[in-house]
C-alpha positions as CSV (number, residue, x, y, z in Angstrom):
1,M,96.2,187.0,128.0
2,T,93.4,187.0,125.5
3,D,91.3,189.6,127.5
4,G,94.3,192.0,127.4
5,I,94.9,191.6,123.4
6,V,91.0,192.2,123.2
7,A,91.1,195.3,125.4
8,V,94.1,196.9,123.6
9,L,92.3,196.0,120.2
10,V,89.1,197.5,121.5
11,L,91.1,200.9,122.8
12,I,92.7,201.2,119.4
13,G,89.5,200.9,117.3
14,S,88.0,203.5,119.9
15,A,90.7,205.8,119.7
16,F,90.3,205.8,115.9
17,A,86.8,206.3,115.9
18,F,87.3,209.2,118.2
19,L,90.1,210.9,116.1
20,G,87.6,210.4,112.8
21,A,84.9,211.9,114.2
22,L,87.2,214.9,115.8
23,G,88.9,215.1,112.0
24,L,85.2,215.1,110.5
25,V,84.5,218.6,112.7
26,R,87.9,220.0,112.7
27,M,88.7,219.8,108.8
28,P,87.8,222.9,106.6
29,D,86.1,221.5,103.4
30,F,84.5,218.2,102.1
31,Y,87.7,216.9,100.8
32,T,89.5,216.9,103.7
33,R,86.6,215.9,105.5
34,M,86.9,212.8,103.6
35,H,89.8,211.4,105.2
36,P,89.3,211.0,108.9
37,P,85.8,209.0,108.6
38,T,87.4,206.7,106.0
39,K,90.2,206.0,108.3
40,A,88.0,205.7,111.2
41,T,85.9,203.1,109.4
42,T,88.8,201.1,108.0
43,L,91.1,201.0,111.0
44,G,88.7,201.6,113.8
45,T,86.0,199.5,112.9
46,I,88.6,196.9,111.8
47,S,90.2,196.8,115.0
48,I,87.1,196.2,117.0
49,L,86.0,193.3,114.6
50,L,89.4,191.7,115.2
51,A,88.9,192.0,119.0
52,S,85.5,190.3,118.5
53,A,86.9,187.5,116.5
54,V,89.9,187.0,119.1
55,H,87.4,186.9,121.9
56,F,85.0,184.7,120.3
57,T,87.4,182.3,118.7
58,V,89.2,181.7,122.0
59,K,85.6,181.3,123.7
60,E,84.0,179.2,121.4
61,G,87.2,177.3,120.2
62,R,86.3,177.6,116.6
63,L,87.5,180.4,114.2
64,S,84.8,183.4,113.9
65,L,84.3,183.6,110.2
66,Q,81.6,186.2,110.3
67,E,83.9,188.9,111.7
68,L,86.7,188.1,109.1
69,L,84.3,188.5,106.3
70,V,83.0,192.0,107.5
71,T,86.3,192.7,108.2
72,A,87.5,192.2,104.7
73,F,84.4,194.0,103.0
74,L,84.9,196.8,105.1
75,F,88.9,197.0,104.1
76,L,87.7,196.8,100.6
77,T,84.7,199.2,100.4
78,A,85.5,202.2,102.7
79,P,88.3,203.5,100.5
80,I,86.6,203.0,97.2
81,G,83.5,204.7,98.5
82,A,85.4,207.7,99.8
83,H,87.3,207.9,96.4
84,L,83.7,207.6,94.3
85,L,82.2,210.4,96.8
86,S,85.3,212.7,96.1
87,K,85.1,211.9,92.4
88,A,81.7,212.9,92.5
89,A,82.3,216.0,94.2
90,I,85.0,217.0,91.7
91,K,82.3,216.5,88.9
92,L,79.6,218.7,91.0
93,G,82.1,221.5,91.4
94,V,82.1,221.4,95.2
95,P,85.0,224.0,96.0
96,F,88.1,223.3,98.0
97,A,89.3,225.2,100.9
98,A,91.0,228.4,100.4
99,S,94.1,226.9,102.1
100,T,94.1,224.0,99.6
101,Q,96.3,224.5,96.7
102,V,95.2,222.7,93.4
103,E,97.1,223.2,90.2
104,R,94.6,221.5,87.9
105,L,92.5,218.8,87.7
106,P,92.2,216.2,85.3
107,D,89.0,215.8,83.1
108,T,87.0,212.8,84.0
C-alpha cells in the first residue's frame, strides 16, 4: 500500500518537474517564465520529498523530520524568490512580451 502511495507521489512530482521545464521553454518573456519553474519547485519537489518521507517513515518506523523541514523551507522560499526576481526585473526595466497587457506598474 505504501509503495503505491510513494509511486504516485513520485509520479506527481516528476510530472510537475517536466511541466515546469516545458513551461520555461515555451513562455515568451522573463515574467511568464518565472511561473512554471516556481510551481515545479514548489509542487514537484515537495511531492517527491513527501514520497521520501512516507517511504522512510514506514521503513524505519519513525517520522522523517529532515524531509519535512526541507519541504517547509522550499514551500516558503520558492515563491518569495520568484517574487523578488520579478520585482528586480521590473526595476531593471526588463521588457514584457508584446502580448502582455500592462497598464501601469507602481513605483517601488
